[in-house]
Every structure is written in C-alpha cells, then in structure tokens.
C-alpha angles and dihedrals in degrees: 000000000000100000118183135198116251105244089213095060128064111248090233090070100056135059120252124227091255088059087069097052110123093007096119092049095044101039109009092246132147127214100245141180122241088205106035122232091232090062089061094050107139094008125124087228098057091116091067089068086071094057115121088233089064095057134075135163109267129192101262094228091051094044096046093041128032096007093053091047089052093050090051092047090053092050091047092050097045129078142159090264093042109030125185123208119217126201111191140164147099117328122208092001092164095048103050130018139162123228114240118196089264107017147003126271137187120263097195124062137185134210117183119186118203129188117190118218121206114216 
C-alpha cells in the first residue's frame, strides 16, 4: 500500500509503516483505515484515505467483522440527498494502549454517526 503522511499533521504524532511490521503475527491486528477507501470512491479527496493519520492497527476479528458491517451500513444509509457524517478514531488513547512490535496503538475506537435534520 502507498501510505502517505498527512501534510497537516506533524510526523511525530502518527505511526509510520515500519511501526506495523510484525504486528499481525504478534497481535493478530490488521492495518485498517478509520475512514474506508470505498467511502471516498469517486471523490476528489480519495487520496486522503491513504494518509497515515487515517490508519490504525485493529484487532483482525473486529475489523473484518463488526467494523466492516458498520462501514457498509453507513454507506447503504447515506446518499447525496441524505448524507451521514461520521466521526471516527481512537478513543481513550492516553488511557489504554497495546504495544506493537515497534510502537503503541489504541485498543478502543469510536465511530459516531450523525445525521443533520433541516427544520
């Protein structure tokens, strides 16, 4: 994968690709996107889904199961006429973390789905 650094975030605040080396074997985690690439299909901002600030190690079972189902449900429920806004990322990063072979990562994640209503 061609991961890029987000030019808006100092490199010291995000993991690098080499931080993930050996993570699957050691902890059964996938390198996963918070905002999935499929959501940006056809968007002029698709490349931002490959920013290092958009990825995190996820437990493989969570990422390939419930998280994947949630992502699909959001795509199915959203449209141009009825958009949904998703706030996603690590939760309690400073409280709990898991050691990767080369770094630390969050173990809790959040995914807030917001629908705006016009009155």
